[in-house]
TIKOL-140782 format. One record per residue (C-alpha): residue in one letter; z, x, y. Coordinates in nm, 4 decimals, padded with zeros to 6 digits. Example, Ala and Ser with C-alpha at 12.3 -4.5 7.8 and 13.67 -1.06 7.14 Angstrom:
BEGIN
rest: A	pz: 00.7800	px: 01.2300	py: -00.4500
rest: S	pz: 00.7140	px: 01.3670	py: -00.1060
# end
This chain:
BEGIN
rest: L	pz: 00.0000	px: 00.0000	py: 00.0000
rest: V	pz: -00.0677	px: 00.1097	py: 00.3541
rest: K	pz: 00.1678	px: -00.0065	py: 00.6303
rest: Q	pz: 00.0609	px: -00.0515	py: 00.9918
rest: P	pz: 00.2212	px: 00.0901	py: 01.2045
rest: N	pz: 00.3326	px: 00.3824	py: 00.9897
rest: T	pz: 00.7097	px: 00.3748	py: 01.0506
rest: K	pz: 01.0152	px: 00.3517	py: 00.8246
rest: V	pz: 01.1373	px: 00.0308	py: 00.9864
rest: C	pz: 00.9894	px: -00.2989	py: 00.8739
rest: A	pz: 00.9370	px: -00.5728	py: 01.1345
rest: P	pz: 00.7793	px: -00.9206	py: 01.1040
rest: N	pz: 00.4646	px: -00.8155	py: 01.2961
rest: H	pz: 00.3874	px: -00.5160	py: 01.0677
rest: T	pz: 00.1045	px: -00.5496	py: 00.8143
rest: F	pz: 00.0567	px: -00.4168	py: 00.4619
rest: T	pz: -00.2885	px: -00.3598	py: 00.3107
rest: F	pz: -00.4005	px: -00.2531	py: -00.0350
rest: N	pz: -00.5393	px: 00.1024	py: -00.0536
rest: K	pz: -00.8451	px: 00.0727	py: -00.2822
rest: S	pz: -00.9232	px: 00.4467	py: -00.2723
rest: Y	pz: -00.5839	px: 00.5496	py: -00.4210
rest: K	pz: -00.6071	px: 00.7246	py: -00.7612
rest: N	pz: -00.3235	px: 00.8483	py: -00.9831
rest: K	pz: -00.3261	px: 01.0070	py: -01.3298
rest: L	pz: -00.0035	px: 00.8356	py: -01.4300
rest: Y	pz: -00.0237	px: 00.5042	py: -01.6104
rest: R	pz: 00.2760	px: 00.3674	py: -01.4240
rest: V	pz: 00.3134	px: 00.4196	py: -01.0500
rest: K	pz: 00.6498	px: 00.3774	py: -00.8787
rest: I	pz: 00.6360	px: 00.2043	py: -00.5412
rest: P	pz: 00.9609	px: 00.2364	py: -00.3459
rest: L	pz: 01.0958	px: -00.0856	py: -00.1997
rest: L	pz: 01.2011	px: -00.1231	py: 00.1603
rest: A	pz: 01.5699	px: -00.1992	py: 00.1409
rest: P	pz: 01.8209	px: -00.2783	py: 00.4103
rest: S	pz: 02.0360	px: 00.0130	py: 00.5192
rest: K	pz: 02.3283	px: 00.0872	py: 00.2876
rest: S	pz: 02.6724	px: -00.0337	py: 00.3748
rest: K	pz: 02.9427	px: 00.2074	py: 00.4882
rest: E	pz: 03.1344	px: 00.1605	py: 00.1616
rest: E	pz: 02.8398	px: 00.2717	py: -00.0531
rest: T	pz: 02.7718	px: 00.5821	py: 00.1535
rest: E	pz: 03.1398	px: 00.6761	py: 00.1556
rest: R	pz: 03.1681	px: 00.6310	py: -00.2206
rest: K	pz: 02.8649	px: 00.8489	py: -00.2907
rest: S	pz: 02.9712	px: 01.1165	py: -00.0425
rest: D	pz: 03.3121	px: 01.1436	py: -00.2155
rest: I	pz: 03.1519	px: 01.2990	py: -00.5250
rest: P	pz: 03.0553	px: 01.6674	py: -00.4802
rest: D	pz: 02.7005	px: 01.7769	py: -00.5677
rest: G	pz: 02.8171	px: 01.9983	py: -00.8542
rest: V	pz: 02.9996	px: 01.7073	py: -01.0150
rest: M	pz: 02.6933	px: 01.4817	py: -00.9792
rest: E	pz: 02.4758	px: 01.7482	py: -01.1432
rest: A	pz: 02.7235	px: 01.7785	py: -01.4305
rest: R	pz: 02.7256	px: 01.3999	py: -01.4714
rest: K	pz: 02.3458	px: 01.3935	py: -01.4833
rest: N	pz: 02.3505	px: 01.6506	py: -01.7622
rest: R	pz: 02.6218	px: 01.4645	py: -01.9559
rest: V	pz: 02.4385	px: 01.1321	py: -01.9301
rest: E	pz: 02.1099	px: 01.2885	py: -02.0434
rest: A	pz: 02.2824	px: 01.4678	py: -02.3324
rest: S	pz: 02.4493	px: 01.1435	py: -02.4393
rest: I	pz: 02.1165	px: 00.9560	py: -02.4276
rest: A	pz: 01.9476	px: 01.2303	py: -02.6311
rest: R	pz: 02.2292	px: 01.2305	py: -02.8923
rest: I	pz: 02.2192	px: 00.8534	py: -02.9317
rest: M	pz: 01.8395	px: 00.8362	py: -02.9508
rest: K	pz: 01.8249	px: 01.1256	py: -03.1964
rest: A	pz: 02.0536	px: 00.9327	py: -03.4293
rest: R	pz: 01.8897	px: 00.5910	py: -03.3847
rest: R	pz: 01.5232	px: 00.6912	py: -03.3210
rest: V	pz: 01.4375	px: 00.3449	py: -03.1745
rest: L	pz: 01.6687	px: 00.1471	py: -02.9483
rest: N	pz: 01.6563	px: -00.1461	py: -02.7067
rest: H	pz: 01.7332	px: -00.0797	py: -02.3366
rest: N	pz: 02.0506	px: -00.2904	py: -02.3237
rest: N	pz: 02.1874	px: -00.1388	py: -02.6443
rest: L	pz: 02.1183	px: 00.2125	py: -02.5161
rest: I	pz: 02.2992	px: 00.1417	py: -02.1862
rest: T	pz: 02.5967	px: 00.0003	py: -02.3798
rest: E	pz: 02.6134	px: 00.2998	py: -02.6148
rest: V	pz: 02.5942	px: 00.5510	py: -02.3292
rest: C	pz: 02.8705	px: 00.3693	py: -02.1390
rest: K	pz: 03.0901	px: 00.3797	py: -02.4509
rest: H	pz: 03.0257	px: 00.7523	py: -02.5017
rest: L	pz: 03.1017	px: 00.8404	py: -02.1407
rest: S	pz: 03.3900	px: 00.5982	py: -02.0783
rest: S	pz: 03.6503	px: 00.8667	py: -02.1515
rest: R	pz: 03.4986	px: 01.1037	py: -01.8928
rest: F	pz: 03.3812	px: 00.8836	py: -01.6041
rest: I	pz: 03.2538	px: 00.5343	py: -01.5286
rest: S	pz: 02.8759	px: 00.5429	py: -01.5344
rest: E	pz: 02.6678	px: 00.2811	py: -01.3572
rest: P	pz: 02.3726	px: 00.1245	py: -01.5430
rest: A	pz: 02.1389	px: 00.2105	py: -01.2523
rest: F	pz: 02.2349	px: 00.5792	py: -01.2804
rest: I	pz: 02.1778	px: 00.5708	py: -01.6573
rest: K	pz: 01.8403	px: 00.4057	py: -01.6060
rest: K	pz: 01.7339	px: 00.6859	py: -01.3682
rest: R	pz: 01.8313	px: 00.9424	py: -01.6310
rest: I	pz: 01.6311	px: 00.7513	py: -01.8954
rest: E	pz: 01.3275	px: 00.7581	py: -01.6647
rest: S	pz: 01.3793	px: 01.1317	py: -01.6179
rest: L	pz: 01.3804	px: 01.1847	py: -01.9955
rest: I	pz: 01.0642	px: 00.9740	py: -02.0279
rest: E	pz: 00.8915	px: 01.1873	py: -01.7626
rest: R	pz: 00.9958	px: 01.5046	py: -01.9479
rest: E	pz: 00.8674	px: 01.3490	py: -02.2741
rest: Y	pz: 01.1954	px: 01.3347	py: -02.4671
rest: L	pz: 01.1624	px: 00.9557	py: -02.4890
rest: E	pz: 00.8780	px: 00.7086	py: -02.4710
rest: R	pz: 00.8546	px: 00.3351	py: -02.4225
rest: D	pz: 00.7347	px: 00.1279	py: -02.7150
rest: K	pz: 00.3722	px: 00.0195	py: -02.6720
rest: D	pz: 00.4454	px: -00.3419	py: -02.7682
rest: D	pz: 00.7884	px: -00.3892	py: -02.6084
rest: R	pz: 00.8465	px: -00.2086	py: -02.2770
rest: R	pz: 01.2252	px: -00.2486	py: -02.3070
rest: T	pz: 01.2425	px: -00.0459	py: -02.6279
rest: Y	pz: 01.2618	px: 00.3344	py: -02.6304
rest: R	pz: 01.1512	px: 00.5808	py: -02.9002
rest: Y	pz: 01.2874	px: 00.9335	py: -02.9458
rest: L	pz: 01.0125	px: 01.2001	py: -02.9434
rest: A	pz: 01.1698	px: 01.5487	py: -02.9608
# end
């Protein structure tokens, strides 16, 4: 999509048009959504966690996903989220959105793939 005028703020008089000349090698293209600015509580909560701790959490979540998928081979999205939350509950409370981002990261790095018939089912590749 192309936005006119090209600013980060969205107003009622701005227009969006489809860019027909856009090409991408990826099958699935992520289009970020325009969201209202985050509340003060959300920004404070995220700023409380140091970067090193967030990086360690990313690694732990990805390792947990890989361990679970290696054992199960094929698993539904909701079941995978539940299993990861159970594994990590003793260490920290993980949000489903954070886990989903880590799943997408593993898909991009080709550790997992989505099932061709059911997009909510993951297969272990490595």
